N, C-alpha and C positions, 0 to 999 in steps of 0.2 A: 523380501523388502528390505530396503536397510534401515539401520536403527534413526538416522537423521531424518527418516519421513514419519515417523510414528508421529502422533498425534495425542497428548496428555488431556482427556476429558475435561478433568479440572481446570487446568490451565488453558483450556479453550473457551470453556465456558466463562471462565473469568474474564479473559478479553472480551467475550459477546458481552457481558453484562457492561464494561466500561464503555465499549464502542456505542451500545444501544444508548445506556442510561446519559453518556457524556458525550453524546455526536453534538455537541454545542457550537463549537466553533470551527469545525472540520467536518471536511467532505470524505468518507472511507466508504468505498467500494469492497463491502466484506463480505467473505464466503458464508459467515457466520450472521449476518442480518437476521433478524427474527420476526415473524409476523405477530399479530396480536389483534386486540378485539379492545374496544374502549369498556372498562370497567364500569357497570351503572349497578352500582350496590350501595348498601346504607355502609358506609366508609367505617363509621363510630363502633359497626357492630362487630368489624374484624381487626382494628387497628385503634391504639391511643396516640395519636399524631402528636410526634416531639416538637417543641418549640421551633419555630420555623420565621419568627417576628423579632426584630431587635437584636440578633445576632451578632457577637462581636468577631471580627476577623483583622488580622494584622495588615495594615496600609504598605501597600508597595510602593517604591518609587522607582521609575524607569529613567532611564538614558541612553544616549547613544555617543560613543567618542570617534575621534576622527578616526582612529583606527579601522573602527567597524565600518566607518562608511567608505572607505577607501576598498575595505575587504570586499563588500557587498558590489562595489563598482567593477572589481578584478572579475566576482563571479559573473556579474552580466556582460562582461568585456568577452569572458570566455564563452559563454552562452551565445554570441552573436559570431563564433569562428564558423568558418567555412571550409567542406572539404572538396576536393576535386581530384580525379586521376591525372596522371603524368605518366609518360612514356620514357622520361629522363632521369639520369640519378643512378644511384646504388641503394642496394638493399641494408637498412641499419637495424639493429635490435630495436624492437617495439612499433616498427613499420608495419602497417597492413597492406598487402600484396594481392594482384591477381595473378595466379598461375594454370598452367595446363599441365598436367604430368601424366606420364605414363611408367608402370611399374613393371618390371617381369622379372620373373623368377626361371633361371635355366633357358632365357632365351623367348620366355614365353608370356605374355599376359596373363593375368589373373584377374578373378570376379572381386571389384572393390579396390582395384589398383591402379585404376585410371581416373581422371578427372578433367571437365574444361572448365575455365572461369572461375577455379575455385579460389575465394577469397580466405587469407590465414594470416595471422599478426604475429609476427615473429617474435617470440617469447613466451606468447601466449595460447595460442592454439595449439591442440593436443594432438602431435606426430610422431612417428618411431623416431627415436633418439637419432643425431645427425640429420634429420630432413630439415627442420628449419634454421639448423645453424649453419647446416652447410651453403644457404642461400645468402647469407651475412656477406657483404663486400661486393657481391655481384650485380652487375649492371643490370637495368631494367631493358629488357629487350632481347637479353641473353641465354642462351639455353645451357644447362646446367646440367652434369652426368654426378648422380650420385650413387656410391657404392654403399649399402647399408645392408643390416641383419634385423632381421625381425627378430624382439625378444622371446625365450624359450616357452615362457608362459602367456603368448599372446592370445586373445580371445578368438582369434579366426585359427584353430587347430592346425587346418591344412596349410598354413603358412608360417606357422610357428618355429621358430629356431632356424629359418631358410635366409640364405643371401638373397639378396633383391637388389637390382639395378632400377634406379627411377632415373628417367631424363624429365625435365622440368624447363619449362617455357617460363619466364617472368614476364607477363606482358606488361604490368602497369604496376603503380603504389599511390597510396593514396597521401595528398598531402595536406595537412591544415594549415590555413592562416588565418591568425588571429586580428582582428582590426586593432588600432592605436587608439588609447582612450586620450581624444581632444576634442576641440570643440566641433570637429566634423562629425564625429563619433555622436555627440550630444542632439546635433540638429540630425540627423538622419535617425535614430534610433529614439528619440523621445519628443515631447512638445515643447521644447526649453530652448530658448536662444542663447543661453551663456552658460558656462560652466558653474558658475555660483548658484544660479537658479536649478540645475540638475541638482548638484549635491546637495542643495536644501531638500528637495523633492525626496532624496534618497532618504536623507535623515528623517525627514516626516513620515515617510514609509516603514520605517527600520522601529521608530517611536511605536507606531501604531501595532506592530506585530507585537514587541516586547509588551504593550499595555493589554492586548487579548489575550497574550499567554499568561500574564499575570493574573488576570480577572479569571480565565480559563481555571488557574490554580486555587483561586481564592473559591470558584462556585463548588470545586470539586470539594474543597475542604468542609465547605458548609453544608454541602447535600450530605456527604457522609457523616458529619454530625446530626442532622436531621432524622437520617435513615437508623443510626445507632440510637439516637431517643426516643424512637417510636417502636411501641411496645405491639405486637401482632396477639392479639387476643385468639385468634383461629383464622385458618387460610380459607378461604372462599375456595370450594370443592370444586365447583365448576372451572373458575379461572386457574387454579393448582393443577388440573389434570391436564387444561388445555395446554400448558406451557410445556408441561412434560411431552404431549405429543408434538408439540409443534418441533421442539429442541431433536427429538427423535428422528422426525421426518425427516428434517435437514441432512442431520448424517446418514440416515438410509438414503435420501438423494446423493450424496457423495459415494456412497458405497457402488451404487447403480453408475456412476458417471465412471468409477475406477473398475467397471464389470467384474466386482466381486460380491460373493455372498455376505450377507450380513455379519454372519460369526467370523469369518475372513477377515473382512474390515475391520472389525473390532479387535481381531488378534493383529493383525500387521500392520495398522495404521495409529490405533488408538491403545496399544497394549494392555487391553483389558475383556472382559468376557461380558455378554449378554446382561448376568446379573448384576458385575460392576456397572455396567454403563448406566443400567436404571438406578442403581443407587446416588452415582454423580447427577444423573438428569432429575433425579427429586430433589437433591439439595439446589441445583441451578433454579428449578422452577421456585421453590419458597424463597429463593433470592430476588427472583424477578417480579414475584407476586407482590411482596413486601414493596420493593421499589415503586411498583405503579401504583398500588394504592396510595402509598405517601402520596406520588407525584399529583393523580388524579383528586385526591381528596384536597390539596392546597389549591388546586387549579378551580375546583368549586367553591371551595371557600370565599376565594378573590375573582371569582366569575371571569376566569382566563379562558378565553375561547382561541379557536383558531378559524380565522374567516377564508374563504375559497380564493380571495384576491391576494392575501398574504401568502397562502400554500404555494400558489402559483409561480409568486415572486421569489419565495423560497428555492423551490426546484430548479428556476433559472437561475438562481446565484449557485446554486451547487454544481450544476454543470459549467457554467462561466470558470469557477474556481478550479474546479478539476480538468479545465482544458479540453471539454466537450462542447460540442454543438448536438441539436436533437438528432441530428443525422448522425453524425458520428457515432453518438451514445449508442443509437439503436442498432447500429452496424455493428459493434464491438459485443453488445449485451444482448441483442437479438430481441429487444423489446423497447418500449417507450418510456422516458423517465417517469412519466405518470404510473405506468405500469409497475414499473424497479419501484417506485416510491410507496406505492400501495401495497405492494408485495413484503416491502421492507418497515413499512409503517412511519414513513417520515415525517406523517403529521404529528404524529406522537412526540417525535425527537425536537419539532418545532414548539410544540406546546411546552417540553420540559424547558427550553429556553426561554418561554415568556414566567415560567414558575421561577427559575432562576434567576432572572433578571428583576423581578417581583422580590425575591429573598434579599438578594444585595443590595437593591434599593432603599429595602428596610434596615438592612444591618448598619452595624456601626463599626468605622475604622479606627483603631485604636494605636 
């Protein structure tokens, strides 16, 4: 395995904690989402909760410039660009074209040397030297003969270092058309009838995004403060072992998906041993257990709960924000959003939102 495919458990676990504990305003389908139980324990027996009321934070003012509005509009216009296949014109660097090609060595075809309706992008698609460059400037619909040579270190040793002749037929090329930003664009792609109203809506949207981002940053800061100020008297053994087991099973499932033994997976993808993994899993479990004890303790003190109606709406919003419908989600993930939400305990994430909304509500901006 290549080094860039290794997963360092320490950093991966750090990502897990952040995603789980602060899945506040974002929907992340994370490979490392975790499963949990609602901790029903005597919280004061295990932690001395840090202050969470009246916390001070730096007030953040947000604004949107005309330049940002125009930049966002350009992005939206580009997103509406359409692509179609044409059978005229010439091939240029960066073009995506459809080709048929037949490769011959000493007048004979060879395995893997021919293809039909193959899409390649000039300058991007990896072919042997001279293949894509040899098509630049050629007319769509024409047939091109390329006299090339496979590199001596080519992966297919049967053709490595040999001369080859490719006969390439350029079938078509993709042409992208970007609409013009004008009143017609506004009326077609929005509910507004004037450019002024449309741009006002763009500004409003950008302001909302900035405010949410600023609020998330504040909540993260306050959360870290609360957790840091909380003292763990001892870890509830059942929950501590539970979290270790959950993260272990997650990674073992990954190993199975890669068709690797547990030891090989740890070595090749995580750069560690079974002993090293256990050490990091224990550290992870302590971090998560502490965070959950803090969250559930505050929720209990403030009588914060998640109703079924709130949870269903939450799941619906997550789907919408991620660009899914219930059917498209099930098709891609082979389970319903409800099943996925239960598996990854999205209800706890929603409870955390309520906890942090309460903390922010009772905080003091300075």
